[in-house]
C-alpha positions as CSV (number, residue, x, y, z in Angstrom):
1,M,-55.4,-16.2,38.9
2,F,-55.5,-12.8,40.5
3,K,-59.1,-11.9,39.6
4,K,-59.9,-10.8,43.2
5,E,-58.4,-7.9,45.1
6,I,-55.3,-8.9,47.0
7,P,-54.9,-7.4,50.5
8,P,-51.3,-6.1,51.1
9,A,-49.2,-8.5,53.2
10,P,-46.1,-8.0,55.2
11,K,-42.8,-8.1,53.3
12,S,-39.8,-10.0,54.4
13,K,-36.2,-9.3,53.3
14,L,-34.4,-12.1,51.5
15,K,-31.0,-13.4,52.4
16,S,-28.2,-12.4,49.9
17,S,-27.8,-16.1,48.9
18,V,-31.5,-16.3,48.0
19,Q,-31.2,-13.1,46.0
20,R,-28.2,-14.5,44.1
21,G,-30.3,-17.6,43.3
22,I,-33.2,-15.4,42.0
23,R,-30.9,-13.3,39.9
24,Q,-29.4,-16.5,38.4
25,S,-32.9,-17.9,37.7
26,I,-33.9,-14.7,36.0
27,L,-30.9,-14.6,33.8
28,E,-31.4,-18.3,32.7
29,T,-35.0,-17.8,32.0
30,Y,-34.8,-14.3,30.3
31,P,-31.3,-14.0,28.8
32,L,-32.2,-10.7,27.1
33,L,-32.5,-9.1,30.6
34,A,-28.8,-9.6,31.2
35,R,-28.0,-6.0,30.0
36,H,-30.6,-4.6,32.5
37,I,-30.0,-6.9,35.5
38,E,-28.0,-4.3,37.5
39,E,-30.8,-1.8,37.0
40,I,-33.5,-4.4,38.0
41,I,-31.7,-6.1,40.9
42,P,-28.4,-4.5,41.8
43,K,-26.0,-6.9,43.6
44,K,-26.2,-4.8,46.8
45,A,-30.0,-4.4,46.6
46,S,-32.3,-5.5,49.4
47,L,-34.9,-7.7,47.6
48,E,-38.2,-8.3,49.6
49,Q,-40.8,-11.1,49.2
50,M,-44.5,-10.6,49.8
51,K,-46.6,-13.8,50.3
52,L,-49.7,-13.8,48.2
53,P,-52.9,-16.0,48.5
54,D,-53.0,-19.4,46.7
55,R,-49.3,-20.3,47.2
56,A,-47.9,-17.3,45.3
57,A,-45.2,-14.8,46.1
58,L,-44.2,-11.4,44.8
59,Y,-40.6,-10.1,44.7
60,I,-40.2,-6.4,45.3
61,L,-37.3,-3.9,45.3
62,D,-37.8,-0.4,46.7
63,G,-41.6,-0.7,46.4
64,E,-41.4,-1.8,42.7
65,P,-42.9,-5.2,41.9
66,L,-40.5,-7.2,39.8
67,F,-41.3,-10.9,39.5
68,W,-43.9,-13.3,40.9
69,E,-44.0,-17.0,41.3
70,H,-46.6,-19.7,41.9
71,D,-46.1,-23.2,43.2
72,D,-47.8,-24.5,40.0
73,F,-45.3,-22.8,37.6
74,E,-41.6,-23.5,37.3
75,P,-40.2,-20.1,36.1
76,L,-40.4,-16.7,37.8
77,L,-42.8,-14.5,35.9
78,P,-42.4,-10.8,35.4
79,H,-44.9,-8.3,36.8
80,L,-46.5,-6.3,34.0
81,K,-44.9,-3.1,35.4
82,L,-41.5,-4.6,34.8
83,V,-42.5,-5.8,31.3
84,H,-43.6,-2.3,30.5
85,R,-40.1,-1.0,31.3
86,F,-38.3,-3.7,29.3
87,P,-40.8,-5.1,26.7
88,E,-38.1,-6.3,24.3
89,A,-36.5,-8.6,26.8
90,F,-39.5,-11.1,27.1
91,P,-40.9,-13.6,24.6
92,S,-44.2,-12.3,23.2
93,I,-47.3,-13.2,21.3
94,R,-50.1,-10.8,20.1
95,I,-53.9,-11.2,20.4
96,D,-56.4,-9.7,18.0
97,R,-58.7,-6.9,19.1
98,G,-61.6,-9.3,19.7
99,A,-59.7,-11.2,22.4
100,I,-58.6,-8.2,24.4
101,R,-61.8,-7.9,26.6
102,F,-61.7,-11.6,27.4
103,V,-58.0,-11.6,28.4
104,L,-58.6,-8.5,30.6
105,S,-61.5,-10.2,32.3
106,G,-59.3,-13.2,33.3
107,A,-60.6,-15.7,30.7
108,T,-58.5,-18.5,29.3
109,L,-56.6,-17.3,26.2
110,M,-57.7,-19.4,23.3
111,A,-55.8,-20.1,20.0
112,P,-58.2,-18.2,17.6
113,G,-57.2,-14.9,19.3
114,L,-53.6,-15.5,18.1
115,T,-54.2,-17.2,14.7
116,S,-56.7,-14.7,13.3
117,P,-55.4,-11.8,11.1
118,G,-54.8,-9.4,14.0
119,G,-53.0,-12.0,16.1
120,R,-49.3,-12.8,15.9
121,L,-47.2,-15.8,16.8
122,P,-43.4,-16.2,16.5
123,A,-41.9,-16.2,13.0
124,P,-38.8,-18.3,13.3
125,R,-35.9,-17.0,11.2
126,D,-32.2,-17.5,10.9
127,V,-30.5,-15.9,13.9
128,P,-26.9,-16.2,15.3
129,E,-26.4,-19.1,17.8
130,G,-28.0,-18.1,21.1
131,G,-29.6,-15.1,19.5
132,E,-33.2,-14.3,20.1
133,G,-35.5,-11.3,20.2
134,A,-38.3,-9.7,18.3
135,D,-38.2,-8.4,14.7
136,E,-39.4,-5.0,13.6
137,E,-43.0,-6.3,13.6
138,G,-42.6,-7.7,17.1
139,R,-42.5,-11.4,16.1
140,W,-40.3,-13.5,18.3
141,S,-37.4,-15.2,16.6
142,R,-38.0,-18.7,17.7
143,E,-40.9,-21.0,18.5
144,L,-41.9,-21.0,22.1
145,K,-42.4,-24.3,24.0
146,K,-45.1,-25.5,26.3
147,G,-44.4,-24.3,29.9
148,E,-42.5,-21.2,28.7
149,P,-43.3,-17.8,30.1
150,V,-44.8,-15.4,27.6
151,V,-45.9,-11.8,27.4
152,V,-49.2,-11.0,25.6
153,M,-49.4,-7.9,23.5
154,A,-52.6,-6.7,22.0
155,E,-53.4,-5.6,18.4
156,G,-53.3,-1.8,18.2
157,K,-51.9,-1.3,21.7
158,V,-48.3,-0.4,22.8
159,E,-48.2,-1.9,26.3
160,A,-48.4,-5.6,27.1
161,C,-51.7,-6.7,28.6
162,A,-50.9,-10.0,30.2
163,V,-48.2,-12.4,31.2
164,G,-48.4,-16.2,31.9
165,V,-47.2,-19.6,30.9
166,L,-48.0,-21.4,27.6
167,V,-50.0,-24.6,27.9
168,E,-49.2,-25.5,24.3
169,G,-46.1,-24.7,22.2
170,T,-46.5,-22.0,19.5
171,A,-45.8,-24.5,16.7
172,E,-48.7,-26.7,18.0
173,I,-51.0,-23.6,18.3
174,K,-50.3,-22.8,14.6
175,E,-51.0,-26.3,13.6
176,K,-54.2,-26.9,15.6
177,G,-55.6,-23.4,15.5
178,K,-57.9,-24.1,18.5
179,G,-57.8,-24.9,22.2
180,P,-56.4,-23.1,25.2
181,V,-53.0,-21.3,25.0
182,M,-52.6,-19.8,28.4
183,E,-55.0,-20.6,31.3
184,E,-53.9,-18.6,34.3
185,C,-52.2,-15.3,33.9
186,H,-51.5,-11.9,35.4
187,Y,-53.3,-9.1,33.4
188,L,-53.8,-5.4,33.5
189,G,-56.3,-4.4,36.2
190,D,-56.2,-7.7,38.1
191,G,-55.5,-8.0,41.8
192,L,-51.7,-8.2,41.4
193,W,-51.7,-5.1,39.2
194,M,-53.7,-3.1,41.8
195,L,-51.8,-4.5,44.8
196,S,-50.1,-1.8,46.9
197,T,-46.4,-2.7,47.5
198,D,-45.4,0.4,49.5
C-alpha cells in the first residue's frame, strides 16, 4: 500500500469532538490499549491529521505517528512505531523466516508463511470473559476474524514487521493452509514508515 515514498503533507488540527470519536474507536477496536490511552492520546491533546495519497490519512500527536486509516478499511490501524511501544496490546500472528523478505518488499502475505514450523497463529484457550492477550509464546488467546486488524511478528525478531487487515479468519487459514492472508499492509521501511511527520 505504501510501497512508494510519501511526500510530507500539511497537517490539520482536529476538533475535540473528532478526537473523542477517534479515542472511542481505538478503545473499541483495541481494548488492551485502555491502560495506555492517556499516554497515547491525552484528553487535552491536540491531535493532527495528515492526508496521504490514495484516500488514506495519518493521525499524529506531537510529531509522533499513531494511527492511520484508509477508505477501504473499517478500523483505524496502528503505525508500526506505536506497535513497537505497546506490542502486547495488539492481536498478532508470526511469519516464518522465509516470508520476512516478501513481507518487507510489500508482497501479499500468504498462509504458508504462518502455517509452517516457524509461523504462529492464535492458540485459543480458556480465558476470563472479555479477556484476551498473548501467552508467553506470543500466541493470541482467540481466533481472529476476517477484516480484523493484526500485527505481523517475524520468527527470530523482537519487533513487529507489518500491520494490516486479515482477508481470512485465522481458523480458516489453519484449515486451508494456503491462499492470501493479508493483501495490503504497512511494513518496516515502506513510505509510511519513512514519512517525516515533523
